[in-house]
N, C-alpha and C positions, 0 to 999 in steps of 0.2 A: 274353694272354688269362687270365683268373683270376677269383678270387673276386669282386673288385669289379665286374667287367663282367657276371658271372653275377648278382649282386644287382641290378644296373641292369636287365639283361634281363628278370628275374622280374617286373618292374614294367611292362614294355612289351609282352610277348608271353605267350601261355598257357604253363602249365607244361610241357606235352608238347613244346612247340618248345624251350623253355629246357632241358629235359632232353636232347634229342637234340643240341642245340648243345654243352652241357656235356661230353657223352660223346665227341662228335666232336673238339672243339677243345681241350679241357683235358686231354687224355691223348696220349702218344706211345708206341707207336702208338695211334691212336683206338680207342675200346671199340667192338666190333662192334654194330650195330643190334639184333641179336638179344638183347642184354642190356636193352634198353629196357623190355619188360614185367616183367623181374626187378627192375629198379631202381623201377619204379612200384609194384609189389607191396611191395617193402621199405620204401619211403616210407609207404605206406598202413599197413601193419602197424605200423611204428615210431610213426606218429601216433596209433595206436590203443593203444600201450602194449605191443604184442606183440613186443618186441624179440628174444626168444629163439626165435620161430617159425622153423622150417627151411624153406628155399627151395632147390629144385633149380635149379642155373644151366644154362644152354644147354650148357656144356661138361661137365656131369655132376656136378660138385661140388655138395655140399650145404652151405650155410651158413646161419647165423642172419641174421635181418633186420638186425640192427644191425652185423654183420660186413660186409654189402653196402653199408650206409650209409657205414661207415668207409672201405671199400676204393674205393668209387666217389666218395667225397668228396661226398655228397649232403646234407650238414648244411643248406645253404640251402633246400632243398626241404621241410624239415620245418616243421610248424606252430609248434612251440615255438622260442624263441630259444636255448635252452640245449641242449647235448649231453646225451642222456638216460642219462649214467652218470656 
């Protein structure tokens, strides 16, 4: 499972389902479901150009939105085709 399957899935199911699938099956160990709202927030902020906005993670770490995008490999969920840096 990987990027190509995720791209195909995004065409078939809603973004929330694809995000949950991505975090569960494209990571080992799977990313805990408590990170889904953080991932959604990072996607939204990055789409709005707010890549440096700080977000508190469920584990207490504070990261920039773009760092969450990078760390969770969420590029396919962004509205733009290119990475924003």
